[in-house]
C-alpha positions as CSV (number, residue, x, y, z in Angstrom):
1,M,340.4,132.5,274.1
2,T,339.5,129.4,272.7
3,T,337.6,129.5,269.4
4,E,334.2,126.6,268.9
5,T,334.8,124.7,265.6
6,L,331.1,123.9,264.2
7,D,330.0,120.9,262.9
8,P,330.3,121.1,259.0
9,Q,326.6,119.7,258.7
10,I,325.6,122.1,261.0
11,A,327.3,124.8,259.1
12,A,326.0,123.6,255.6
13,R,322.5,123.6,257.6
14,Q,322.6,127.4,258.5
15,R,323.9,128.1,255.3
16,R,320.8,126.9,253.4
17,K,318.7,128.2,256.0
18,R,320.0,132.0,255.4
19,L,319.9,131.1,252.0
20,I,316.1,129.8,251.8
21,V,315.7,133.2,253.5
22,T,317.3,135.2,251.5
23,V,315.5,134.2,248.6
24,I,311.7,134.0,250.1
25,V,312.6,137.7,251.2
26,A,313.7,139.1,248.2
27,S,310.7,137.4,246.4
28,I,308.5,139.4,248.1
29,A,310.4,142.3,247.7
30,V,310.2,141.8,244.3
31,H,306.2,141.3,244.0
32,F,306.0,144.1,246.6
33,I,307.7,146.5,243.8
34,G,305.6,145.0,241.0
35,A,302.5,145.2,242.4
36,I,303.3,149.1,243.5
37,G,304.3,149.3,239.8
38,A,301.5,147.7,238.5
39,G,299.0,149.8,240.2
40,I,300.7,152.9,239.4
41,W,300.3,152.0,235.5
42,I,296.9,151.2,236.0
43,V,296.1,154.7,237.8
44,A,298.0,156.2,235.3
45,R,296.5,154.9,232.0
46,Y,293.1,155.6,234.0
47,F,293.5,159.0,233.9
48,L,295.6,159.7,231.1
49,P,293.8,160.2,227.8
50,P,294.3,156.9,225.3
51,A,296.7,157.2,222.5
52,A,295.5,158.2,218.9
53,T,295.0,155.1,216.8
54,F,294.6,155.0,213.3
55,E,293.1,151.7,211.5
56,V,292.4,151.3,207.5
57,K,290.2,148.9,206.9
58,K,289.8,147.1,203.1
59,E,286.7,147.3,201.8
60,I,285.4,144.5,199.4
61,R,283.0,145.7,196.8
62,I,281.1,143.3,194.9
63,A,279.7,144.2,191.3
64,A,275.5,143.3,190.8
65,E,275.0,141.0,188.7
66,E,273.7,142.7,185.1
67,R,270.2,140.2,185.8
68,E,269.9,141.6,189.3
69,H,270.7,145.3,187.9
70,R,268.1,144.4,185.3
71,M,265.3,143.1,187.9
72,N,266.1,146.8,189.6
73,M,265.8,149.0,187.4
74,A,262.3,146.9,186.3
75,E,261.0,147.4,189.7
76,F,261.8,151.1,190.1
77,D,260.0,151.3,186.7
78,A,257.0,150.1,187.7
79,A,257.3,152.3,191.0
80,Q,256.4,155.5,188.6
81,P,253.1,157.0,187.5
82,K,251.9,155.7,184.4
83,P,250.6,158.5,181.7
84,T,246.6,158.8,181.6
85,F,245.5,159.5,178.3
86,T,241.6,160.3,177.5
87,D,239.8,159.5,174.6
88,K,238.9,162.2,171.9
89,M,236.8,161.6,169.0
90,S,237.7,162.9,165.4
91,S,236.4,163.1,162.2
92,A,238.6,163.0,158.9
93,R,235.8,164.8,157.3
94,P,232.4,166.4,158.0
95,T,229.7,164.3,159.0
96,E,226.2,165.0,160.7
97,F,225.4,164.6,164.0
98,A,223.5,166.0,167.1
99,L,224.5,167.0,170.3
100,P,221.9,165.9,173.5
101,D,219.7,168.6,174.7
102,L,220.2,170.8,177.3
103,P,218.2,170.5,180.9
104,L,215.7,173.0,181.2
105,L,216.8,175.7,183.9
106,P,214.7,177.9,185.9
107,V,215.0,180.8,184.6
108,D,212.4,182.9,186.3
109,T,214.8,182.3,189.3
110,A,218.3,183.0,187.6
111,T,220.4,185.6,187.9
112,T,220.4,188.4,185.1
113,L,224.2,187.5,183.6
114,D,225.0,187.9,180.4
115,P,227.1,184.9,178.9
116,S,229.9,187.3,177.3
117,D,230.6,188.7,180.7
118,I,232.2,185.2,181.5
119,V,233.9,184.8,178.1
120,S,235.3,188.2,177.8
121,D,236.4,187.8,182.0
122,Q,238.0,184.7,181.3
123,L,239.9,185.8,178.0
124,S,241.2,188.8,180.5
125,A,241.8,186.4,182.8
126,L,244.3,184.3,180.4
127,A,246.1,187.4,179.1
128,G,246.9,188.5,182.5
129,A,248.4,185.4,183.3
130,G,250.4,185.2,180.2
131,A,251.5,188.3,180.5
132,G,252.7,187.7,183.7
133,A,251.3,191.2,185.0
134,G,248.4,192.4,186.6
135,T,247.1,191.9,190.2
136,G,247.0,187.9,189.9
137,S,243.3,187.6,190.3
138,G,242.4,186.7,187.0
139,G,239.7,189.1,187.3
140,G,237.8,187.3,189.7
141,G,238.9,183.8,189.6
142,K,239.9,181.6,192.6
143,S,242.0,184.0,194.2
144,G,239.1,186.7,193.6
145,S,239.0,190.0,192.8
146,A,241.6,193.3,193.7
147,V,239.4,195.5,195.1
148,S,240.6,198.9,196.6
149,F,238.2,201.3,198.8
150,F,239.3,204.8,199.9
151,G,243.0,203.5,199.7
152,I,242.6,200.2,201.6
153,S,243.3,197.4,198.8
154,D,242.2,193.3,199.6
155,M,241.9,190.4,197.3
156,A,238.2,189.2,197.7
157,T,235.7,186.0,196.8
158,R,232.4,187.8,198.4
159,V,232.6,191.4,199.1
160,I,229.9,193.2,200.8
161,I,230.1,196.9,201.3
162,V,228.6,198.9,204.1
163,V,227.8,202.2,203.9
164,D,226.7,205.2,207.0
165,V,223.7,207.0,205.5
166,S,222.8,208.6,208.9
167,N,222.2,212.3,208.9
168,T,225.7,213.3,210.3
169,M,226.9,211.5,207.0
170,F,225.1,214.4,204.8
171,D,224.9,217.8,207.1
172,R,227.8,218.1,208.5
173,Q,229.8,218.4,204.8
174,P,227.0,219.0,202.4
175,G,227.9,217.6,199.2
176,K,230.7,215.4,200.3
177,F,228.8,212.4,200.6
178,H,229.1,212.0,196.4
179,A,232.6,210.9,197.5
180,V,231.5,208.1,199.0
181,K,229.0,207.1,196.1
182,T,232.0,207.6,194.0
183,E,234.2,205.3,195.5
184,V,231.3,202.4,195.9
185,A,230.9,202.7,192.7
186,K,234.5,202.3,191.6
187,L,234.8,199.1,193.8
188,I,231.9,197.5,192.3
189,Q,233.1,198.0,189.3
190,G,236.1,196.9,189.4
191,L,234.8,193.1,190.5
192,G,235.6,190.4,188.4
193,I,232.6,188.1,187.2
194,N,233.3,185.1,189.6
195,T,233.2,187.4,192.2
196,L,229.9,187.6,194.6
197,F,229.1,191.5,196.0
198,N,226.1,193.2,197.8
199,V,225.6,196.9,199.2
200,I,224.3,198.0,202.6
201,I,223.2,201.0,203.9
202,Y,222.1,202.0,207.5
203,E,220.8,204.2,210.1
204,G,218.4,203.6,212.5
205,G,218.7,200.2,210.6
206,S,220.0,198.5,207.8
207,V,219.0,197.4,204.1
208,A,220.7,195.3,201.7
209,M,220.3,195.8,197.7
210,F,220.2,192.1,197.3
211,P,218.6,189.0,199.6
212,E,222.0,187.4,198.9
213,P,225.3,188.6,197.4
214,Q,225.0,188.5,193.4
215,P,227.8,188.2,190.8
216,A,229.3,191.0,189.6
217,S,228.0,190.5,185.9
218,D,227.8,193.5,183.8
219,G,224.1,194.0,184.7
220,N,224.4,193.8,188.4
221,K,227.0,196.4,188.4
222,A,224.7,198.9,186.5
223,K,222.0,198.0,189.4
224,A,224.1,198.2,191.8
225,A,225.3,201.8,190.5
226,A,222.4,203.4,190.0
227,W,221.0,202.0,193.7
228,V,224.2,204.0,195.5
229,E,223.5,207.0,193.0
230,S,220.1,207.0,194.0
231,V,220.5,207.0,197.9
232,D,220.2,210.5,199.7
233,G,219.8,211.8,203.1
234,G,220.0,214.5,205.9
235,S,217.6,215.7,208.2
236,D,215.9,217.7,205.5
237,K,215.1,214.5,203.9
238,S,213.0,212.9,206.1
239,G,210.9,211.0,203.7
240,A,214.2,209.4,202.1
241,S,214.6,207.4,205.4
242,Y,215.5,204.2,205.3
243,K,211.8,203.3,207.0
244,S,210.1,204.2,204.0
245,K,212.4,204.7,200.7
246,Y,215.1,202.7,201.3
247,S,213.0,199.4,202.8
248,Q,211.2,200.1,199.4
249,M,215.3,200.0,197.4
250,G,216.1,196.7,198.7
251,T,215.7,194.2,201.7
252,G,215.0,195.5,204.6
253,L,216.1,194.5,208.6
254,Y,214.8,197.0,211.1
255,E,216.0,196.9,214.9
256,G,214.9,200.4,216.6
257,G,216.6,203.7,216.0
258,G,219.6,205.4,216.3
259,T,222.8,204.7,214.1
260,R,222.7,200.8,213.9
261,T,226.3,200.1,212.9
262,D,225.9,197.1,214.9
263,T,222.7,195.9,213.0
264,A,224.4,196.6,209.5
265,L,227.4,194.5,210.5
266,K,225.2,191.7,211.6
267,Q,223.4,192.0,208.2
268,A,226.5,191.8,206.6
269,L,228.3,189.3,208.6
270,S,225.2,186.8,207.9
271,M,225.9,186.9,204.3
272,R,229.4,185.1,204.6
273,P,231.0,187.3,202.9
274,S,235.2,186.8,202.7
275,T,236.1,190.9,203.2
276,V,233.4,193.8,204.4
277,F,234.3,197.6,203.9
278,L,232.9,199.7,206.5
279,I,232.2,203.7,206.0
280,T,230.8,205.6,208.8
281,D,231.9,208.8,210.8
282,G,231.9,207.1,213.7
283,E,228.5,207.8,215.8
284,M,226.7,205.0,216.4
285,S,223.6,204.6,219.2
286,R,220.3,202.8,219.3
287,M,217.0,204.5,220.5
288,G,215.2,202.8,223.0
289,G,216.9,203.7,226.7
290,G,219.8,201.5,225.9
291,A,218.3,197.8,225.8
292,P,220.9,195.4,224.4
293,A,220.5,194.8,220.6
294,E,218.8,191.5,221.0
295,E,215.9,193.1,222.7
296,E,215.7,195.5,220.0
297,D,212.9,193.5,218.0
298,R,210.3,195.2,219.8
299,K,211.0,197.9,217.6
300,K,210.3,200.7,220.1
301,D,211.2,204.4,220.0
302,D,210.4,206.3,222.9
303,G,213.2,208.8,222.1
304,A,215.5,208.2,224.7
305,S,219.3,207.2,222.6
306,S,222.3,205.2,224.1
307,D,225.7,204.9,222.5
308,I,226.6,201.2,221.6
309,T,230.0,200.2,223.3
310,E,233.0,199.0,222.1
311,A,232.6,195.7,224.1
312,E,229.3,194.9,223.1
313,L,229.8,195.3,219.2
314,L,233.1,193.1,219.7
315,R,231.2,190.5,221.2
316,M,228.7,190.8,218.7
317,I,230.7,190.5,215.7
318,K,233.1,187.7,217.7
319,D,230.1,185.5,217.9
320,L,229.6,186.3,214.4
321,Q,232.5,185.1,213.1
322,G,232.7,182.0,215.3
323,K,229.8,180.6,213.1
324,M,231.6,181.2,209.6
325,E,233.9,178.7,208.1
326,Q,236.5,181.5,207.2
327,P,235.8,184.5,209.2
328,A,235.7,187.7,207.4
329,R,238.3,190.5,207.3
330,I,236.7,193.4,208.4
331,H,238.1,197.2,207.0
332,V,236.8,200.1,208.1
333,V,236.6,203.6,206.7
334,H,236.7,206.3,209.6
335,F,234.5,209.5,207.1
336,L,235.4,212.5,209.3
337,T,232.7,215.2,209.0
338,K,233.7,216.8,212.1
339,A,236.9,216.4,214.4
340,A,237.6,212.8,215.1
341,R,236.1,211.9,218.5
342,D,239.1,209.8,220.4
343,E,236.1,207.3,222.0
344,E,234.6,206.6,218.2
345,E,238.0,206.3,216.5
346,K,239.0,203.5,219.4
347,V,236.0,201.8,218.5
348,L,236.2,201.5,214.9
349,R,240.0,201.0,215.0
350,S,239.3,197.9,217.4
351,V,236.8,196.2,215.0
352,A,239.3,196.5,211.8
353,R,242.4,195.0,214.1
354,R,240.4,192.3,216.1
355,N,238.9,191.2,212.4
356,D,242.5,191.2,210.4
357,G,241.6,194.7,208.9
358,R,242.6,197.9,208.1
359,F,241.9,201.4,209.4
360,Q,241.6,204.2,207.5
361,Q,240.8,208.1,208.1
362,V,239.3,210.2,205.3
363,K,238.6,213.7,205.8
364,A,235.2,214.4,204.0
365,E,236.8,218.1,203.5
366,D,239.4,216.8,201.2
367,Y,236.7,216.1,198.7
């Protein structure tokens, strides 16, 4: 067996070659392991929630200079509203002077109004406000008067009272119509001087006491009370119908025959009220074969009658309310002179509900 002996130089070159290869492989392995570790760290950092850190910053405040402070305060004071003063002339001793003459007023067209009514009414309003009690109306101030009619209360500035005076209101419960007169008079007497009012009665047509709502002065209240008290009716008093006596009492609006609730409400809403009180026993009809209300100006009466439908009445009221700046509240009192009919009650409830009003049933026999 022979042993081959390598040349020392060749052996040295081989050792260097192996060392270089080893270094290269080790370097590649280290870089590969490092890349894998870096990838794992990056992925873990992406999925793991970030660690909470706390940082305290030092806040530096510089005190305002005194001059700048004074300028800021002066600017603030300049932005505030300034008080206003009214010059007032006063004298230390009595002197002679004359006030300018008042302009002449058309007294012939003015409404009868006692100045003492205004003074006493305003004093009552001040007294009520100072005591912190009362209705809040001041007896007819800006909010109007506190009014009540058969248990329905409201605040009103322009009140129209609409009263059914058809035969059935008198004949079915004789003598009970007096309760209606009493409640109407009570409502009127409670009005303040700055509140306007009117009364309308109707059967085959409607009649208003005044052409336009009038101030609730003592004089006008007395006239209204006497006017309402004089109202009478029934089948045995045909001479006291709206065609004769009633039309002479006030301003008439004639639209055929029957029981014209539509005509009365049309006249009431034409006066631009804030509040309407309607009292009726529920029956409403027209004479003339059932022609629409707007065609009744022919004033015909051929003996035939037809009911005024709910849809027709509500449509008419809606059209009239739409022409007003502020729609009126319409309260309805169902004065039962007999057992209530469902269809009549339904119509009256709808009139109140659709016009922001209240509905109240009252039995005539309870009065």
